[in-house]
N, C-alpha and C positions, 0 to 999 in steps of 0.2 A: 643563151637567150634564144627562144624559139623564133624562127623567122618564116615568112611566107614568101616562097620563091616567086609567086606570081604578082606580088605587090610591086608597084612602080617605085623607082628610086625617089627618095625625098628630094624636093627641089629647094633651092635657096629661097628663103622666105621673101616674097616680093614686097612685103610691108616693112621689112627691116626690123622686125620685132626682136631679133636675136641680139641686137646691139643697142636697143632703146630701153632706157629705164625712165618711163615717163618721157619728159622732153629732154632728158640728158642722154648722151651717148656713152656707152660703156664698152670695154673691150669684149670681144667674143669670148664666151665662157664665164663671164663675170656676172651676168644678169641674175642667174638663178640664186646666187647667195644673197644678192641685194633684195630680191623678192622674198626669200625665206625670212630675212630679218624683219621685213614689214609685217608678215603674218604671224611671226612669233610675238610681235608687239601687240597686235590687235586681236589675237585669237579669242580671248575671254569675252570681249565685247563686240565681236564681229557681227553676230546676228542682231544684237541690239542696234548697232550702227546701220545695218541694212534697213531696219524699220524706220529709224530716224531719217536717213538720207532719202528714202523712197516714199515716205509717208505711208508705209505699209504695202505699197504696190508690189514689192518684190514677192510677197506671198501670193498674190493673184497671178503674177507671171509664172511662178513655179508651179502653181496649181494647173495653169494652162499647159505647161510642158508635160505634166503627169497625165493630163487628159489626152494629149496627143499620143503619149506612149501607150496608154490604155493597157496596162499590164493585166494578163489574164488571171482569174481566180481559180481556174479549174485544172491547171497543169503546172508542173514545175517550171520556174522562170528565173533565169540567172541574169542579174543586171550588174554591170560595173559602173559605179558612179565615180568619175575621176575628179580630182581636186575638190572633193566634197567633204572635207575633214570634219566639219561640225555635224554632219549627218542630216542636214535639213531636207535634201532631196531623197536620201535613202529612207528616211522615216515616212515621208509622203508615199513613196512607192510601197513600202511595207503595209501601210494603213489601207491603201487602195487595193492591193492584190491579196491581202491576207497571208496566211501561212504558206501559200504555194510559191511565194517569191523568196529568193535569197539574194541579198544585195551585198556586194563587196565595195566598200569605200576605199579608194586608193588616193593618198595625198602625200606629197613630198614633205609636208610640214608636220613635225611631231606634236607641236603645240595645238594645232587645229585638230589633229586626230585624238588627242587627249580629251578635248572638249566633247567631240563626238562620242567617244566611248563612254564618257560619264553620262551623257544624255541618253544613250542607248540603254544603259543599265537602269536609269530612272524610269524609262518608258517600257521596261521589260521586253526590249527588242534585241538583247545581246545575242540570242541564239539565231536570230534571223539576219542581223546586220553585222558584218565583220569589218574590221578596220586594218588596213595594210599600208605600211609606209612604202612608197614607191614613186618613181618619176614617170610622168605621163609620156615622156619622150622615149622611155625604155621600160615598158610595163613588165612586171614580174609574173606574167601569166602565159599559158600555152596558147597556141593558135586555136582559133575557132571554138572558143569555150563559153562565150556569153551570148545571150539572146538580145541584149540591148546594152548600149553604152550611153551614159548621160554625163553631161558636164554643165554646170551652171555658174556663171560669173567667174570662171577659172581659167579658161583657155587663153585669155588675153595676157595672162601672167606667165605663160609658157614661152620660153625663148624661141623655140623652133616650132612654129605652128604646123607646118607641113609634116614634120616628123611625128608630132602628137596625133594628128589626124590619121596618118598612115598606121600608127600603132593601134588606134581605135579600130581601123579596118582589119588589121591582123587578128585581133583577139575576138572579133565578132564571128558568130556562126553564119553560114550562108543563110540569107533571109533575115539577118539581124539588122537592127536599126540604130543609127547614130542620131542623137538629139543634143543640141547645144543651145543653151540659153545664155545670151551675152548682151551687154550694152552695145548699142549700135548707133546708126546715123539718123537723127531726127529729120524727117522729110516733109514737115509742115512749115510753110513760111511763118515767120514771127515766132512760132513756138520754138524753132531752133535757136533763135537769139535769146529768148527767155531762159531756155534750158542751159545754154552756154553760160549765161550770167549767173544763174543759180549754182551751177556746178563749181565754177571757179571761185565764187565769192562765199557761198554758204557752206558747202560740204567740208572744205578744210577747217573752217571755223567750228563746225559741228564736231569734227574729229578732235579738235583741241579741247572743246568743252566736255565732251563725253568720255574721251579716252586719254586726254592730255597728250595727244600725238597729232599735231597738225601735218607734219611732213609726210607721214604714211598716207594720209587721205589726199594730200596734194598729189602724191604719186598715183594713187588710184584714179583720180580724176584725169590726170594727164594720160594714163594708160588707156583709158576709154577713147580719148581723142586719137591716139596712135593706132588703135585697132582698125583693121580693114573694114570698109563699109560692107553692106549686105552683099552686093554683087561680087566684090573681090573675095570675100570669105567663101561664098558659094563656089567660086572657081577653085579655090584651094581644096575644098572638100571633094569636088568632082575630080580634080587632078590626082587625088590619092586613091581613086578606084571606086568611089561611091556612085550609085545610080539614083535617079529620081530625086535629085537634090533641089530642095525648095527652102524658102524661109517665110516666116509669118511675123510681120511687125506687130509690136505691142506698144500701146500708148504713143502712137505716132512715130514709132521708130526709136524711142528711148531705149528699148530693148528689142531683141528679135530672137525667135526660135528657129534654128537651122536644123533641117532634117535631111538624112540620106540613108540609103539602104545598101547593104552588101548583097548583091544579087549574082 
């Protein structure tokens, strides 16, 4: 596996994500298999449930991330979309950048990748978007080979956050950009309590009705609450070598886009 000698050593995850499966604690090394099982179960209706859970807002949030990325149309541009198995982000980048962009989707879950590959074929994007099975904590790519790294609603499911961010730094070219869209901490009084009640009461019920799988969506809601808030995640990104680290709240902090540059 290629390594970057200048990259900092990964730190122990300060949020304890490596041993948390939602609100349950699991032995170190056991979380990934539990997460994989969740996404094997929900893969075919994953994008439908995103629409249902967010009332379609996830589409606007993803479009906002692509606007921040601003992929060029006039030169070759290589993007790695991590944990993006169904291709939702990759297709948006391809449509925005045109044929100049090549997007590699890397996901650890074969069921999610199968959905994405089917969608790419139907949208005639199979030549522009490739799907690779791989772990965000140990990416199967050489150092300094991508212009941008994106990840949307996936990093909170990675057991070792710092390791995943360090790997993003490794595979990016100098001047490359890291963009992460993730659920975050609502920072508007009253709205935070409404969102909390909605998340824990409505979303698992929707999962049961739409996918016949309440437990998976209970985990997903709990995983959002366990994820570091905006400031703590910014620090993790900066600790792994990224510069000019910022975040932009969306819908009062329901989600946030985190940005960093490899300079």
